[in-house]
N, C-alpha and C positions, 0 to 999 in steps of 0.2 A: 503492500499496500503507500510505502513511504515512498518507494522509489517510484513509482507512477506520479505520485505529487511534483517528484523532485524533477522526473520531466517535462510535465506540463507544465511548471513552473518555467522552467528552462524555456521552453517551448514560447509562452508570451512574453520572457524578458528580453528575447534575444529579437524575437519581433520587433517590440517595440522598440530595443537598440538601436536596429538598424533603421528605423524610421529614415534617419539624416543619408542612408546610402542609397534609399528606395531607386531603383530603376525609372525616372521618369517617364509617367505613363501617354501614349499620344492617340490624340481623338480620331476617330472618324465622325465627321461630323453627319451622316446619315444615323449612324449609332447612336448619337447624342439626342436625337430626337426620339428615341423608342424608350418606353417605358422602363424606369430601373427594375419595376417588379411586375412583369405582366398579367391583366385577369382577364376572364377568371383563372388563376394558375390551377393547374394540372398536368405535370411531366407523366406520360404513358409509358409504358415496357418497350422499349423499340426493340432491344435485343430477343424478347420473347416474339414479338410482332413479326420480325425478321426470319426466326424461326418457324414460325406460325406459318409464313407468306409460303416459305418453301415446303415444308412438309405438304399442303395443301396446293398449291399450284402444280407441283411437279408429281401429279399424281396422276399418271394415264388412266385410272379406271373411276377416277373423281364421277360422282353423280350431281346431277341436279340440272337445270335449266343453262344451256350454255356452256356446259362442263362435257370435256374436261378444257383446261385452258393450254394444254401441251400436245404436240403430236409429232411424230417423225416426218421427216422430209426427206424421200429416198430420191432426190434428182444428184443427190452427189457431187454438186460444184465447186470445182477448184481442187476437192482431194475426194478420192475413193471411201468415202463413208456417210452411213445413215446420220443426220443431225436434227434434232430438237427443234421444232419452232416451238413458238410462246406467242401469245396474242400480244398484239399492241394493247387494246381495250377490248374490255369483253364484247365478245359477239359481233365483233368487224368481219362486216364479209367479204374482205378481199381475203381474208386469212382461215384456215384449217386447212386438213390432208382435204378437201375437194375443191380448193379455189385455187387457180394459178398454180396449179403441179403442187402445192402445197411448199412454194418454197418462196412465199411472201411474209417474210418475219425480219426482226431487226436486231442490229448487234447492239441498240440501246437498251432495247428488253431482255435480251439473253444473256448476254458480258454482263449489264447490271447486274440483274437477278444471280448470276454466277459471281460476280463479286461479291454483292450484298450476303449472302448467305457462307461463304467462304469468310467472310470478316466477322462472322458471331460463330465461327467452329466448325461447318459444317466441311466436310470433305467432299468436294464436287466431282471430284475425279475418281470416284469409287463410289457411288451411291446408287443402290440396287441393283447393283454388275452394270449400272451406265456412267460412260466417261464424258461428264457434262463441259467439261475442261476442253477436254480435244476438240470436243464438236465445232467450239468456238474458230478452230482452223478454216474452216469453211468459207469465213467472213474475210479470208484474206485471198483478195481478187487476184491470182495470177493469172486465169485464164482471158483478164483482161490486159496484163501486163501492166497494171496498176502497182500492185503488189505491195500492198498498203490493207489494214484494216477496213473495212468499207461497212455503210448501216445493212448493206443486203447484200447476199452473196452473188449474185449476178446481176446485169442491167436490164434482163428480160421484166424485172416488176420493179424497175428503177421508177419510174414516171406514177406508180400505183401510190406512193405517200413516202413520205420521207424526203431528205434530200441529197439521193444518191448522185455521184457524180457531176454536180450544180450547184450546191449549195456548202460552203466550205468546212463550215462548222459538222457537218454530217461526216463528210468525210475524213476529219482530221479528230473528232473525240474519242470513235470507237479505239484507235493506237491508244490514246491515254488508257482506256479503258482494259485493253489487251495488257499494257505494261504493268498493270497493277494486279493484273490477276497472274500474269506470268511471275510478278516477285512472290508470289505466293505460290504457284507450282513451278519452281526452278527447274527439275527435270523433267516436265512435260516433253516429251520425242518431240521435236520439229518447233519448239518454242523459240530456240536460240537463235536458229538460222530468220525463222518469221521475223524477231525481233532485230535483228540485224539488218534484214532489208528494209524495214521502213524506218530504223533510223539514217540507212545511207539514201533513201528517196528524201528524207526530212531535210538531209544536211545538201543534199544536190538542188533540191527548191530554194533553199532559203539561199544558197549561194546566185543562183540565177534571178530571185526576187531582189538580190543584192539594196536590202533595206527598205525595198517597198513594196508593204504588203495590200496596197489599195487596190485588192480583186476581188469578186463574188465566190471563185475560186479557182484550184491549182488541177490541171492535169496530167497526172502523176505519170502516163502511159509516154504522151508527148511532152511532159515537162515543161509544161508552156503555162504561166499565168491567164485566167480567164475573167472576163465581165459579162454578166446579161444583166434582166431584170432585179436581179436578188440584191439586196445594199452589199457595196463591197466590207469586206469583213477582217480588217487589217489585226484583230485580236486572235486570227489565227495562227498567227506570232509566238502567242504564247501557247498556244496548243504545241506547235514544234517545237519550242524552247523546253517546256517540260519533258517531252519525249527526249529531245537530245541530252539533257542533263540525266535521264534516269539510264540513257544510254550508256553515258560516260561513266556513270557509277555502276555500273553494270561489267563494261568491256574495259575499260581506262582507256580507250581510243581518245587522244588529244583531240581528235576533228571533231567529235561529239560536243565536248568543251565549247570548240572553237563555234560550232554552230548555233548552240544554245545560248552562249553570250550575242551572238551578232541577231540572233532572232529577238532577244529580249531589247537588247538594242533599238531597234526596228520598231517593238513595240513602244518603248518611251518615246521613240522620237514623236509619238503622232502630239497633236496638238490641240486637237479635240477628243472626246471620247469613244474610242471606239468600239466599246462592248458592242458583242451579237446575241447572245447566247449563253452558255456556261463557261467559256475559257478564260473570262479576264480574271477570274481571282486565282488561276494557275500562274499566270505570270506575279502576280504578287505575291504568292508563295514563293517561287522560282526566285525571284527579287531577294526575297529577305534569306533564302537558303546560300544563292550564289553568294552574296556578300558573306554571309556568316563563313561559310567553308572556303571559300577563295579570295576573300578580301574586296571585292568589289564597291561601288558605289552606286546600284542599282536605286532608283526613286520605287523604294516600296510606297510609300502615303501614296503618290500619285495612282498607284495602280488598284492601289485600295479604293479610294475617294473615287476611280473610274465603275470599280465593284458594284459599289453601294447608292452610289446619290442620284441613278437614273438619269443621268443628263446628255445621254448619246443622241443622235440627231436621226439617223437614218431609221435604226432601229429605236424609235424615238420612246423614250423613258425607261429602258430596260435597267434593272436595278434590283433595289433591297424597297419592299414597301413599308409603311411606317403610317398605322394608323388605328383607332378604337373606331368600330364601327356598332353602332348598335350595342356597345356596353361590351364588345370581345373584341380585345387586343389582337390583331393581327400584324405587328410589325416583326420584320424579321423573315417572312418566305421574300423568295423570289420571283420575280415576271418582270410583267411592265404595271410604272405606274400611273400610266393613264390611263389605260384603255378601261372603257367604262367606270372611270373611278379609280382602276388599277383591279389587273386579273396578276395572283401569283399561281406559281407551278410547283406539285408534291415532289418530281423530280431534280428541278432547279433547284429547290430549296434543301432537299438530301445533299445532293454534289456540291453546292458550295462548301460545307463544312469538310470535305475533301480535302481539299489545300490550306483552306484558313484555316481549319482547330493547328493542326501541326506546325504552322507557320510561327506559333506561339514558341515553339521550341529554340527556333532561330532569331528571332525578336522579340522578346518578355515586352518590348514597351508598348505593345499592343495586347496583352493579355486582358488588362480589363474592358475593351472595347471589342474584344472576340469573346468575352467571357458575358460581356452585356449580349451580345448580338445572339450567341449562340444559348441561353436561355430563352431570349423571346422567340427564336426559332423551333427550338423544342416543344414550348408550350402552345405556340401557334397551330404546327405540324399537325396536332391531333383531331384539328377540325377538319381537315381533308377527308376524314373518316368517317363515314356512315354512323357508327356506332357513337361518336362524340361528338358532332355536329346537331345541336335541335333542328328537329324535323322542318320548325317553318325556316330555316335557314339552308333549305336542301332544295333542288330542282327534282330529285325522284326518290324521294326517302320509303316510297310504299315498295320501291323495289328493291332496296337493300339487302335483302336474302340472297342475293347472286354473288355478292361479294365475299361470303362466308367470312365474313371479320376480318379480311387478312388485303381488300381492295379497298384504296381509296377513290375518291372523283380525282378528277387530272388536276383541276385547279381551283383555287377560292375568288370570288371577284366581289367587287363592292353592289354593282347592279349587274343583273343576269344580262347577257348579251343573247339571249334568246327572248321574242316577243312572248309567249307567253309564262314567264317565269318572270318579266321586267319586274313586277309589285312586289315578288318577294325582299323580305329585308335583308339588307347586307350584314355581313358576307355571307356571298352565295357560293354554297359549294355545289360545283356544275363539272363539265368536261365538254372537248370540242368534237370528241368524236363523232354525233351525228351529220353534224359538217363536212366530214371527209368523204363521205359518202352519201350526198342526198336523197333523201326518200328510202335507201337502205340501210344503213347502217342505225340499229333501234337505238331508242333511248339508254341502255342500257350501257352501251359504248362511251358513255361519258364515265361508266369508272375506268380508271387506269392503270393496266395490269404494268405496264414498262416503267412508269414514276413508282407505283407501289414495291417494285422487284428492287429497288436501291435503298429500299428503309434499313438494310443493312449497314448503310455507312453509319446512319442515327446511333445504331444498335448498339455498334462496336465504340463509339467514342461514348455516349452518355451513361452514368449511372447517378441516382442521387446518393445523397449524403444524409446523416443523422439532423440534417436540417433544410428542413422544405424550402427550397427556393437558392438552394446553393447546389449547383453539381458539381460533380467530378467527371471532366474530360478527360479522355484519353489521348494525349500528343504523340503515340506513338501509332495508334490505329490505322490510321490513315498514310503516314511517312515513308511513303516507298523507297526502297531502294537507300536506304539512311544507313550513315555509320553505325557501329555496335553503339547501342545507347540505353541507357537503365529507365527502367519506369518511371515515367513521367508526365505527370497532372495537373490541368488548370483548373482554380477552384476562382469563383466572383462571387463577391459578396454584395447582393442587390438591396440591402437595407441600410437606412438611415441611422442604425448603431450597430460595435461591432458584434462579430457571431463568433464564436468557439465549434470549430469543425473537428469532430472524431475521423480520424483518417486511419483505417486498416493496413496492417503492412502482410506479407506471408510470414505465417505463424515460424517460428524456429528458425528465422534466417534473420542476422542481425543487421541492420542497416542504417544509416545517418540520413536525417532529412534535411535538402538543402534547396534553399526557397531562392531562386535566381530571380525575382521583382525585387527581393532586398539583399540578395546577393551575399546571405550569410547561412548556417548550419542554424538548424532553428530547433534540433532534436538529436539526440547520438544514443546508438545503439538500444535501439528499437527492435523491438521481438514480435510484437502482433499488433499493437495502437498506438497511436497518440494523438493528443489535443493538438490544435493550432488555434489563435487568434487570427480571424482578418477582419483589418478596419473597413468601418461604413464603405459600400461603394468603391470597395478596394479587391485586389484580386493576389493572387498566390501562383507561384507554378512549383510544385513541389518535385524534387526528383528522389527517389531510394536509393541512393549510393551504398556501395557495401560500407560497411562499418568500420571505422578508424582505414578506411585507405586512404593512401598517398597521393597528398594534393599538390600538384604543377601547373604550370602555366605557358601558354603558347601564345603573345601576343593578346590577346583579347580574351581569349580561350581559357578558361579554368576545367583542368583533368582530374580524376580522379582516378586512381591506379591504370593510368592512360586512356581512359574515356573520356570524352569535353563532355563536362555535364552542364556548363553554362559557356556563351558562344558571345556573352556581352558581359565578361565579369568586371566590376570595379575595381578590382585589385590586381588588375594584368600588371605584368611583368616583363 
C-alpha cells in the first residue's frame, strides 16, 4: 500500500514539477471550434464492432434479405485465383455473383475490411480455410500494365462506379491500404514484388511530374499526367509520398526517400488548400515523421490546417465538420462542410485517424489538438449507426434490421439531400447508394458496407479509461513500417479541472512511464498500474519504457536502451 502511494505521489509531483518544461501545444483552428466535451457523450466499443463486422459480413451462409454480403469472383483477373467480392453498399444492384460476371467489387471495401479486421487481431490470411490477404493481389492491375493496386480488378467494370483510371485518389489510395496490409503480413507470397512495383511506379511518376501535381489523374501505363472534368488533385502527392516513405523504411532504397521528399515538397508548395478526399492527413503525418526521423523542416501545421479547415476550392468545403445540430454534437467527422449544411462520411472519418493519431508520436506538440479531435470523432461516429442514431434522425430506421448491427449509414448530413426526407431534423443519417443507380438501387443501399469495414481503425486505437471522457489512444496501432517503439498512448483531459487517470501496464513486467509532453519520467518500476494527473484541457503522451533502461540522446531524440522514446526531447544533448 505504501509503495503504491509513493508511486502515485511521485507521478503527481513530477507532472507538476515539469510544468515549466512542457512542450508548447500547437493549435489547429478548426479543432479549437469543437467542444472540449461533446454531448451527448458515449464512446462505443469500436473493437467489438469491428470484430462483429468481420464475423457477420464474411459469412457466405448468412441469412436474411440481401444477405450474404460476400461472394466469390471467379474471373481470375490479374492472378489465377478466385477472390472474395464484398458489396460496396447493401443490395447494390451492380454487384454480387449474378451481375457483371461477379467482378464488380472495390478495393476500398475489401482492402479496408481486411485491414480493419487485422488491426483488431483477426488473422485474415487463414480464416475458415480462406486467405483473404492473398486475394487482394487481384487488384494489382498487371493485365493493363498499370502495375499498381487499383479500386477494381479490371477496366471492364471501371465506369460502373468508383474512379478507376480517371479519378486520382481512387487510383492512389488502394496502394496505401495495400502497404498497410503488407506491413501486417510481410511474408505473404508475392507481396514484396507488388510493393516494389508500386513504389517504382510512384517514384517514376513523381520524377515525371517534377513538382507539378495539378492533374486529375495519372496514367501509370503510359506514365503521363492527365486532366479531365474531375478536379485536379495535387494532394495525390501526399499519397505518393506516404507510399514511397513506407517503401524506403521497408526496403532501404534511397531513391524512395528521395521520391517521398520530392512529393511532399510538391504538396507543401501549393498556395491554396489542395484537399480532395482522404489523402491530405497522410501528408501531415509524413511531414511530422520525416521531420522527426530525417531532420527535415516540412510544414506540418500547414498540412494539418488543410486537412481540417474546409477551405478547398475545387472540392469545395472538404474537411472536418463542426457543429451542434439540434442538441447533437457532430464535430470531428470528415466530409463536406458545405453540402446541405454539412455532409460527413463514415469511411473518411475512420480513415483520418489512421495517420493523425500516430503523428503525435513524432510531434507531441499536437497532442492536445489531436486528442480533442479524436474525442469528438469517436463520440460522433456512433451516430452513423442506426442502433445509436435516434429514429427521427434517420432516413430509413424501419429498414435497419438489414444491417445486423454492424453496418452504418454512409453519411450524416445537416439537411437530407433527398426530397422525401428534407424535413427530418439534422443530423440526418443517410447514404448516397440510391443515387448511384437511379430507380434500381433500393433504399437499403444507403447502408455503407465499404465505410463500415474500416471500423477496425478506430477499434485498434480507442480504449476508454477509468474517467468517462478521457480516452486512451494507441499511437502505435496504425504507425506502419515504424522503427522499434515502446507502447505509447495519448490521453486528453476535456474537463475544466485536472483529472487522475489510472494507467494499466502489463502485469509482471516492470516499466517506467515517460511523458513526452512534459519531457519527464512520471513513474518508476510500475508493475501493473499507476495513476497520473492530467491538467485541465491538457494532454499526456505516455510511453511504457523498460524499467531502469539506459537513457541516451541523439540530437533532439531521447532513447532508452537504443529505442527512440521522445523525438523532441527538451533535454537534447
